C-alpha positions in Angstrom: 185.3 105.7 193.1 181.6 105.3 193.8 179.4 107.4 191.5 175.9 107.9 192.9 174.3 109.2 189.7 175.7 106.4 187.6 174.6 103.8 190.1 171.0 105.3 190.1 171.0 105.1 186.3 172.3 101.5 186.3 169.6 100.6 188.9 166.8 101.9 186.8 168.1 100.0 183.8 168.5 96.8 185.9 165.0 97.3 187.4 163.3 97.6 183.9 165.3 94.6 182.7 164.4 92.5 185.6 160.7 93.2 185.0 161.3 92.0 181.4 163.0 88.9 182.7 160.2 88.0 185.0 157.7 88.3 182.2 159.6 86.6 179.4 162.6 84.8 180.9 164.9 86.9 178.7 167.5 89.4 180.1 168.0 92.6 178.0 171.7 93.0 177.3 171.7 96.5 178.8 170.2 95.2 182.0 173.0 92.5 182.2 175.6 95.2 181.8 173.9 97.3 184.5 174.0 94.4 186.9 177.8 94.1 186.4 178.2 97.8 186.9 176.1 97.7 190.1 178.3 94.9 191.4 181.5 97.0 190.9 180.0 100.3 192.0 178.6 98.9 195.2 181.5 96.6 195.9 179.1 93.6 195.9 176.5 95.0 198.2 173.9 95.2 195.4 174.1 91.5 194.9 174.0 90.7 198.6 171.0 92.8 199.3 169.1 91.6 196.2 169.8 87.9 197.2 168.7 88.5 200.8 165.2 89.5 199.7 165.1 87.1 196.8 165.7 84.2 199.3 162.6 85.1 201.3 160.4 84.5 198.2 162.3 81.6 196.7 162.9 79.2 199.4 165.3 76.2 199.1 164.0 73.1 197.5 164.1 69.8 199.5 167.6 68.5 200.3 168.5 65.2 198.9 169.5 62.1 200.9 173.3 61.9 201.3 173.2 58.1 201.1 172.9 58.4 197.3 176.2 60.3 196.9 178.9 59.1 194.6 181.4 60.2 197.2 181.8 57.5 199.9 180.9 58.2 203.5 180.0 61.8 202.9 178.1 63.2 205.9 176.1 66.3 206.9 179.2 67.3 208.9 181.1 67.4 205.6 178.3 69.5 204.0 178.5 71.9 207.0 182.2 72.2 206.7 182.0 73.1 203.0 179.3 75.7 203.5 181.2 77.2 206.4 184.3 77.6 204.4 182.4 79.1 201.5 181.0 81.7 203.8 184.2 82.5 205.6 186.8 82.2 202.7 184.7 81.9 199.6 186.0 78.5 198.5 186.5 74.9 199.7 188.5 71.9 198.5 186.7 68.7 199.5 188.8 66.3 201.5 186.9 63.3 200.2 187.5 62.5 196.5 185.4 61.3 193.6 186.2 57.5 193.1 188.5 56.4 190.3 186.0 54.3 188.5 183.8 57.3 188.0 186.8 59.4 186.8 187.8 56.7 184.3 184.4 57.0 182.6 184.8 60.7 182.3 188.3 60.3 180.9 187.3 57.7 178.4 184.4 60.0 177.3 186.7 63.0 176.9 189.1 61.1 174.7 186.3 59.7 172.4 184.1 62.7 172.0 184.9 65.4 169.4 185.9 68.7 170.9 185.8 72.3 169.8 189.4 73.6 169.6 189.8 77.0 171.4 192.6 79.5 171.1 193.5 82.9 172.2 193.2 85.1 169.0 196.9 86.2 169.3 197.9 82.5 169.6 196.0 81.7 166.5 197.5 84.4 164.4 201.1 84.0 165.6 201.4 80.2 166.0 198.8 78.4 164.1 198.9 79.8 160.6 199.8 76.5 159.0 197.2 74.3 160.6 194.8 74.7 157.6 191.7 74.5 159.8 188.6 76.7 159.3 187.8 78.7 162.4 185.5 81.4 163.6 186.0 84.1 166.2 183.8 85.0 169.2 185.1 88.0 171.1 188.9 87.5 171.6 188.6 83.7 171.5 188.9 81.6 168.3 187.1 78.3 167.9 187.9 75.5 165.4 185.7 72.8 164.1 185.4 69.5 166.1 188.3 67.2 166.6 189.2 64.5 169.1 191.8 65.3 171.8 195.0 63.4 171.1 197.6 64.0 173.9 200.3 63.0 171.4 199.3 65.5 168.8 198.0 68.6 170.6 196.9 71.5 168.3 195.1 74.0 170.6 195.2 75.5 174.1 191.7 74.3 175.0 189.6 71.4 173.8 186.0 71.9 174.8 183.4 69.2 174.6 180.1 70.6 173.4 177.7 71.2 176.4 175.0 69.1 174.7 177.3 66.1 174.8 178.4 66.8 178.3 174.8 67.2 179.7 173.6 63.9 178.1 176.5 61.7 179.2 174.9 59.5 181.9 177.7 59.5 184.5 177.7 63.3 184.4 173.9 63.3 184.9 174.5 61.1 188.0 177.0 63.7 189.4 174.6 66.6 188.7 172.0 64.7 190.7 174.5 64.1 193.6 173.2 65.4 196.9 176.7 66.8 197.7 176.5 69.2 194.7 172.8 70.1 195.3 172.8 70.4 199.1 176.0 72.5 199.3 174.6 74.9 196.7 171.2 75.3 198.4 172.6 75.7 201.9 175.2 78.2 200.8 172.8 80.4 198.8 169.8 80.0 201.1 167.3 79.9 198.3 166.2 77.8 195.4 169.0 77.1 192.9 169.3 75.7 189.4 172.0 74.5 187.1 173.0 77.5 185.0 176.1 76.2 183.1 178.3 73.2 182.7 181.5 72.4 180.8 184.1 69.7 180.3 187.4 70.7 178.7 191.1 69.9 178.3 193.7 72.6 178.9 197.1 72.1 177.3 200.5 74.0 177.2 200.0 74.6 173.4 201.0 78.1 172.5 201.3 79.2 176.1 204.2 81.6 176.1 202.3 84.2 178.2 199.0 84.0 180.1 195.9 84.5 178.0 193.2 86.9 179.1 190.7 85.4 176.8 191.2 81.9 178.1 190.8 83.0 181.8 194.6 82.6 182.6 194.5 86.1 184.2 192.7 86.9 187.5 189.1 87.9 187.1 185.7 87.6 188.7 182.6 86.0 187.2 179.4 88.0 187.2 177.0 86.2 184.7 174.3 85.9 187.4 173.3 87.8 190.6 174.2 84.9 192.9 175.9 81.7 192.0 178.7 79.2 192.8 180.9 76.9 190.7 182.1 73.3 191.3 185.3 72.2 189.6 186.3 68.5 189.4 189.9 67.5 188.5 189.4 64.5 186.3 193.2 64.2 185.9 196.0 64.9 188.4 196.9 68.6 188.5 200.5 69.3 189.4 202.4 72.6 189.4 202.8 72.7 185.6 199.3 71.5 184.6 197.4 74.7 185.0 196.1 74.6 188.6 193.1 76.5 189.7 194.0 79.7 191.6 191.7 81.4 194.1 192.0 84.5 196.3 190.5 83.9 199.7 187.9 86.4 201.0 187.8 88.3 197.7 184.3 87.2 197.1 183.1 89.6 199.8 184.6 93.0 199.3 187.4 94.2 197.1 190.0 96.9 197.6 189.4 100.2 195.8 192.3 99.7 193.4 190.7 96.5 192.1 187.1 97.7 191.7 186.7 97.5 188.0 185.3 95.0 185.5 188.0 93.2 183.6 191.2 91.1 183.9 194.0 91.7 186.5 197.7 91.0 186.3 199.3 88.9 189.1 201.2 91.8 190.6 197.9 93.7 191.1 196.5 90.8 193.1 199.8 90.2 195.0 200.0 93.9 195.9 196.6 93.8 197.6 196.5 90.3 199.2 198.8 88.4 201.5 200.6 85.3 200.2 198.5 83.0 202.3 195.3 84.4 200.7 196.4 83.3 197.2 195.7 79.6 196.8 197.0 77.3 194.1 195.0 74.1 194.1 197.6 71.4 193.3 195.8 68.1 193.9 195.2 64.6 192.6 192.4 63.5 190.2 189.0 63.2 191.9 189.5 66.5 193.8 186.3 68.5 194.0 186.5 72.3 194.5 183.6 74.7 195.1 184.0 78.4 195.0 182.0 81.6 194.9 183.7 82.8 191.8 182.7 86.4 192.1 186.0 86.2 193.9 189.3 86.7 192.0 190.4 83.4 190.4 192.1 82.1 187.3 193.3 78.9 185.6 197.1 79.2 185.8 198.8 79.0 182.5 199.9 75.3 181.9 203.6 74.7 181.3 204.0 71.0 180.6 200.9 68.9 181.3 197.3 68.5 180.1 194.4 69.1 182.5 190.8 67.7 182.2 188.3 69.6 184.3 184.5 69.3 184.8 182.6 72.4 185.8 179.0 72.9 187.1 177.6 76.4 187.8 174.5 76.7 190.0 172.7 80.0 190.3 169.6 81.3 192.1 168.0 82.5 188.8 168.9 82.9 185.2 168.8 86.7 185.0 172.1 87.7 183.4 174.2 86.5 180.5 172.4 84.8 177.6 173.4 81.3 176.6 171.5 78.9 174.2 169.3 76.4 176.0 170.4 72.8 175.6 168.3 69.7 175.6 168.4 67.2 178.4 167.6 63.5 177.8 167.5 62.2 181.4 169.0 58.8 180.9 170.3 58.3 184.5 167.7 56.8 186.9 169.4 58.8 189.6 168.7 62.0 187.7 165.1 61.0 186.9 164.5 60.5 190.6 166.1 63.9 191.4 164.0 65.6 188.7 160.9 64.3 190.5 162.3 65.3 193.9 163.2 68.9 192.9 162.3 69.7 189.2 163.4 73.4 189.5 167.0 72.4 189.6 166.9 71.5 185.9 164.5 74.1 184.7 167.2 75.8 182.6 167.2 72.8 180.3 164.7 71.6 177.7 163.8 68.1 179.1 163.1 65.8 176.2 161.6 62.9 178.1 159.7 65.0 180.7 156.4 63.2 180.3 158.0 59.8 180.8 159.6 61.0 184.0 156.4 62.5 185.3 154.5 59.3 184.6 157.2 57.3 186.5 156.9 59.8 189.4 153.1 59.4 189.5 153.3 55.6 189.5 155.9 55.6 192.4 153.9 58.0 194.5 150.6 56.1 194.0 
């Protein structure tokens, strides 16, 4: 139930925190909590109204030419269709897929790069007592030291490749600079955007006797930023038992009263409030690209018999919100270097190691 006094208090905390953010680039934790509370209390209207005015002052950067896309024959009509579906249903599964040769590079990288092993805390305690590996706990998720993913000897539910490694792998930089990713994000959010988060991880059936809340296997909404979208790329085939992405159509707009809280939701709560055709399981071949406004209800279904490798990019309008360590970007890809010159704000969340080299190249080309 809407509480006016609590909302006014949350607004004041948010307002003070946003002023701090504009001065320092740092979000006070209490202001981040207030933003989440305002989202729930106003049923999303706070975010929508804030973004409406934010977009007036922070106009979109220049769109990128579609001819440079990794996806063959991608047109402005395809961009328009993706943006339309985002606005009407909150998600879109691209009809054209990322080519196999690009996916093969990602797959090879994911098999040769040490990962951080990730468990639900209860899984660790109940099923992994004899592994003998040192681990530390963050919230309800337990992380182990680095280890290569071996599909013949799986030891954890998730294998996450460190973001620093992901960001500095040249093919991933090429995809980040892809006009499909950038143009869809800008046109949907109607303002400047930047990359706020990225990840590449394996999901396995290890220890999966019930869905894990900590590992996002229960329905939830994201609210790390005021306005954002997420792209998910299936690097491997995702069948019914491989942990398909699940999304609830239209739930990014407004939510029923019974679901207006911050936390995880059981399947029956979602099913009691939405029709069957509104609950989508994305079962699709490798190379499938999904984009969603993930303030909607979504989850990764608990895998039963297969391993899934997925790449994720989040783009937001600004970095107000949850705090994550900055990572260093060494722009190796010529495509990314060109994109940095074209719209540097997109990568302003990263510490760019070779920034002066790129600026010099840009000056030479424009002379």
